[in-house]
DRENVO-9040 format. One line per 4 residues: number of its first residue (from 1); their letters; for each residue x, y, z of C-alpha. Coordinates in steps of 0.1 Angstrom, whole numbers, padded with zeros to 4 digits. Layout:
NUM = A = X,Y,Z  ...
This chain:
1 = MTRE = -0052,-0212,-0477  -0045,-0233,-0446  -0020,-0260,-0439  -0046,-0286,-0442
5 = HLRQ = -0057,-0272,-0475  -0021,-0275,-0488  -0021,-0311,-0478  -0052,-0318,-0498
9 = ILTV = -0042,-0301,-0531  -0005,-0302,-0532  0022,-0329,-0528  0057,-0316,-0525
13 = FLGT = 0086,-0341,-0521  0115,-0329,-0501  0150,-0343,-0496  0153,-0360,-0462
17 = GAYD = 0191,-0359,-0459  0193,-0397,-0460  0209,-0416,-0489  0207,-0451,-0503
21 = STNK = 0235,-0474,-0514  0238,-0456,-0548  0242,-0422,-0530  0207,-0411,-0542
25 = EYSA = 0189,-0389,-0516  0156,-0402,-0503  0126,-0378,-0508  0094,-0378,-0489
29 = PFNH = 0061,-0359,-0491  0062,-0326,-0472  0035,-0337,-0448  0057,-0366,-0437
33 = QGTG = 0085,-0342,-0428  0090,-0328,-0393  0069,-0300,-0380  0097,-0274,-0385
37 = AINT = 0102,-0284,-0422  0065,-0282,-0428  0062,-0248,-0412  0092,-0235,-0432
41 = LVLT = 0077,-0248,-0464  0044,-0231,-0458  0061,-0199,-0450  0082,-0202,-0482
45 = LLSM = 0051,-0207,-0503  0034,-0177,-0486  0065,-0157,-0493  0064,-0166,-0530
49 = IADL = 0028,-0155,-0531  0038,-0122,-0516  0064,-0117,-0543  0037,-0119,-0569
53 = KQNV = 0013,-0094,-0552  0013,-0060,-0537  0001,-0047,-0504  0002,-0081,-0488
57 = IFAM = -0008,-0083,-0451  0007,-0113,-0432  -0010,-0127,-0401  0009,-0156,-0385
61 = EEPE = 0003,-0176,-0354  0035,-0187,-0336  0059,-0188,-0366  0086,-0202,-0342
65 = IAIP = 0071,-0237,-0337  0098,-0263,-0343  0121,-0238,-0359  0156,-0229,-0345
69 = PYTQ = 0162,-0193,-0333  0183,-0181,-0363  0156,-0193,-0387  0129,-0176,-0367
73 = KSII = 0148,-0143,-0371  0153,-0149,-0408  0116,-0156,-0414  0105,-0126,-0394
77 = NSVI = 0128,-0102,-0413  0118,-0118,-0447  0081,-0114,-0440  0084,-0078,-0428
81 = GKSA = 0104,-0070,-0459  0077,-0084,-0482  0045,-0072,-0466  0027,-0039,-0461
85 = QAIF = 0018,-0051,-0426  0028,-0081,-0405  0009,-0094,-0374  0024,-0122,-0353
89 = TSHS = 0014,-0140,-0322  0044,-0156,-0305  0059,-0171,-0274  0095,-0167,-0286
93 = PYVL = 0118,-0140,-0273  0138,-0144,-0306  0107,-0133,-0325  0098,-0105,-0301
97 = EEFA = 0133,-0090,-0302  0130,-0084,-0339  0105,-0057,-0331  0108,-0024,-0312
101 = PTQI = 0089,-0025,-0279  0065,0001,-0293  0054,-0025,-0318  0046,-0052,-0292
105 = IVID = 0013,-0057,-0275  0011,-0080,-0244  -0020,-0101,-0245  -0035,-0114,-0213
109 = RNDG = -0067,-0133,-0205  -0083,-0130,-0170  -0117,-0145,-0161  -0125,-0148,-0198
113 = NLNG = -0116,-0112,-0206  -0089,-0106,-0232  -0068,-0076,-0227  -0039,-0060,-0247
117 = NPAE = -0014,-0036,-0233  0013,-0019,-0254  0048,-0028,-0241  0067,0004,-0249
121 = LPPA = 0103,0008,-0237  0110,-0003,-0201  0118,0025,-0176  0151,0043,-0178
125 = VKQK = 0161,0025,-0211  0165,0047,-0241  0162,0033,-0276  0200,0035,-0283
129 = MYRE = 0206,0016,-0250  0182,-0012,-0260  0210,-0036,-0268  0211,-0074,-0273
133 = EVKR = 0213,-0084,-0236  0187,-0059,-0224  0165,-0068,-0253  0166,-0106,-0247
137 = RFCE = 0159,-0103,-0210  0131,-0078,-0216  0114,-0100,-0242  0116,-0131,-0219
141 = ALLA = 0100,-0111,-0191  0072,-0099,-0215  0064,-0136,-0222  0063,-0147,-0186
145 = RRVL = 0033,-0145,-0162  0056,-0137,-0133  0086,-0114,-0132  0113,-0114,-0105
149 = IVEG = 0132,-0080,-0104  0166,-0082,-0088  0188,-0053,-0079  0220,-0063,-0098
153 = RTEY = 0240,-0089,-0117  0250,-0109,-0086  0214,-0116,-0077  0205,-0122,-0113
157 = DTFP = 0230,-0150,-0115  0225,-0164,-0080  0188,-0168,-0075  0179,-0190,-0105
161 = RLAK = 0210,-0212,-0100  0204,-0216,-0063  0167,-0223,-0068  0176,-0252,-0090
165 = RLYE = 0202,-0264,-0065  0177,-0263,-0036  0151,-0282,-0057  0177,-0310,-0061
169 = LDPN = 0183,-0310,-0024  0147,-0307,-0012  0121,-0309,-0040  0092,-0308,-0015
173 = TYSS = 0101,-0273,-0003  0118,-0256,-0032  0113,-0252,-0070  0133,-0238,-0099
177 = LESL = 0122,-0204,-0111  0116,-0218,-0146  0091,-0244,-0134  0072,-0216,-0115
181 = GIAI = 0069,-0196,-0147  0091,-0168,-0134  0114,-0147,-0156  0142,-0128,-0139
185 = ISAD = 0154,-0093,-0149  0181,-0071,-0133  0173,-0035,-0125  0210,-0027,-0124
189 = ADSQ = 0203,-0002,-0097  0180,-0001,-0066  0165,0032,-0079  0151,0013,-0109
193 = IAPL = 0133,-0015,-0090  0101,0005,-0083  0098,0019,-0119  0102,-0017,-0133
197 = GDYF = 0078,-0031,-0108  0052,-0005,-0118  0059,-0012,-0155  0055,-0050,-0154
201 = RSLG = 0026,-0049,-0131  0008,-0025,-0155  0012,-0053,-0181  -0006,-0078,-0159
205 = KTTY = 0024,-0096,-0145  0028,-0108,-0110  0059,-0090,-0098  0085,-0100,-0072
209 = AVYD = 0115,-0079,-0061  0147,-0088,-0043  0169,-0059,-0032  0193,-0046,-0007
213 = EQDV = 0184,-0029,0026  0168,0005,0018  0159,0036,0036  0123,0038,0047
217 = ESSV = 0111,0060,0018  0127,0038,-0009  0115,0006,0008  0079,0018,0008
221 = AIRN = 0082,0029,-0028  0093,-0006,-0039  0066,-0024,-0018  0039,-0002,-0033
225 = TVDY = 0049,-0011,-0069  0054,-0049,-0067  0032,-0077,-0055  0059,-0094,-0033
229 = SYES = 0090,-0077,-0019  0120,-0093,-0003  0143,-0067,0013  0178,-0079,0024
233 = PEKG = 0190,-0074,0060  0223,-0061,0045  0235,-0033,0023  0250,-0054,-0005
237 = FENV = 0242,-0091,-0013  0278,-0100,-0008  0275,-0091,0029  0246,-0115,0033
241 = LLKN = 0270,-0143,0022  0300,-0132,0042  0281,-0128,0074  0261,-0161,0072
245 = IPEH = 0281,-0188,0052  0301,-0209,0076  0339,-0205,0078  0347,-0240,0065
249 = VLRA = 0327,-0234,0033  0344,-0200,0026  0378,-0215,0032  0369,-0245,0009
253 = YVKN = 0357,-0220,-0017  0389,-0201,-0017  0409,-0233,-0020  0388,-0243,-0051
257 = LIDE = 0395,-0209,-0067  0433,-0214,-0061  0432,-0250,-0074  0414,-0239,-0105
261 = NLWL = 0437,-0210,-0111  0409,-0185,-0107  0425,-0166,-0079  0448,-0146,-0102
265 = SNYE = 0482,-0132,-0092  0469,-0096,-0093  0445,-0104,-0064  0455,-0101,-0028
269 = KINP = 0476,-0130,-0016  0455,-0155,0004  0461,-0188,0022  0428,-0205,0030
273 = ETDD = 0443,-0228,0055  0463,-0204,0077  0450,-0169,0072  0428,-0152,0098
277 = FTEI = 0392,-0157,0090  0384,-0120,0092  0411,-0113,0065  0397,-0142,0044
281 = KKKI = 0362,-0127,0045  0376,-0093,0035  0395,-0106,0005  0366,-0128,-0006
285 = GNYF = 0343,-0098,-0004  0366,-0079,-0027  0367,-0109,-0050  0329,-0111,-0052
289 = RNNK = 0326,-0074,-0059  0352,-0074,-0086  0338,-0105,-0103  0301,-0099,-0104
293 = TSGS = 0298,-0112,-0140  0315,-0145,-0133  0288,-0159,-0111  0312,-0162,-0082
297 = AADC = 0286,-0157,-0054  0264,-0183,-0070  0294,-0207,-0071  0300,-0202,-0034
301 = LCMC = 0264,-0207,-0024  0260,-0239,-0044  0288,-0254,-0023  0266,-0251,0008
305 = SINE = 0242,-0276,0022  0207,-0263,0029  0215,-0254,0066  0246,-0235,0055
309 = IPQY = 0227,-0212,0031  0218,-0178,0045  0182,-0178,0059  0172,-0147,0040
313 = VLDT = 0179,-0165,0007  0161,-0197,0018  0131,-0178,0031  0129,-0157,-0001
317 = LKDI = 0129,-0187,-0025  0106,-0207,-0003  0080,-0178,-0001  0082,-0172,-0039
321 = RNTV = 0073,-0208,-0045  0045,-0208,-0020  0029,-0177,-0035  0028,-0194,-0069
325 = LAVA = 0015,-0227,-0056  -0012,-0209,-0036  -0026,-0195,-0069  -0020,-0229,-0086
329 = SSDS = -0040,-0248,-0060  -0071,-0231,-0074  -0062,-0243,-0109  -0054,-0280,-0110
333 = STEE = -0040,-0278,-0145  -0014,-0252,-0135  -0004,-0273,-0105  -0001,-0304,-0127
337 = LISC = 0021,-0284,-0151  0045,-0273,-0124  0047,-0308,-0111  0054,-0321,-0146
341 = MEGK = 0082,-0295,-0152  0098,-0305,-0119  0097,-0342,-0129  0073,-0354,-0102
């Protein structure tokens, strides 16, 4: 039974949510409904069939099409509960996160060859630690062709936001990470970058890594497990900002924090107009480190013009874009897709 078969043998009228002058709801044939309504109806009919039979095996292609996330989750859980076995293909992280990583196979096609690799749990993540945030980021990375591994939360918030900002300022040189098909995931510690790089590369992903200055041994280990590595010239991403962003930008940033009541009374007292710049940098550095989850470093960088952004950050985002476009140049359809996503 296919969707087209249903159209030929069955006409179901569904309420449209629109009413006439007598307050009577308009109804329309199901095949005149939106894609999401049609898909939901088909899944409902299949579910009814499953209730009447035993040992049902469900095989579904992309059940998420035109269906909101909460409905995707409901459908998946309903199908699993009614079937002896359920097989899905999907591009939705909301579908993937309803399954344990051990139940997920990453499918990849290269040069006409189809390969499947079991996902398993990512390195250093135990099942009981596989919580909502880790799960969502992990599933998004499984669905992407390219994965950018960053050392911590500051970089995780900063690089995608700044990439979008740079694209707005200079679309011929920079691109958003989304338009390049790159998912970003935080390693949460520099010691986890190499294991994650090895893990995602084993799944056929092109891997990038952005991380703080390392000792020689750790630096070599990371470079050997990812395709492209970008080591910071500083120990701590905050130091990259404090040593390279111009004084007038940092002073303006502090003034904005004070004006918006974000520099709270329990922080060190600061006057952006009169305080010594060395003291201002010290206090801003403490603010960045104590507010990693607020996106404070990204806020500060987005106040900069292009020539005020640290060169390390510019070079990293520029090179990431160039590596993707170098591959895309051999595939005109990929290049056209990136241009389309960027609005060119």
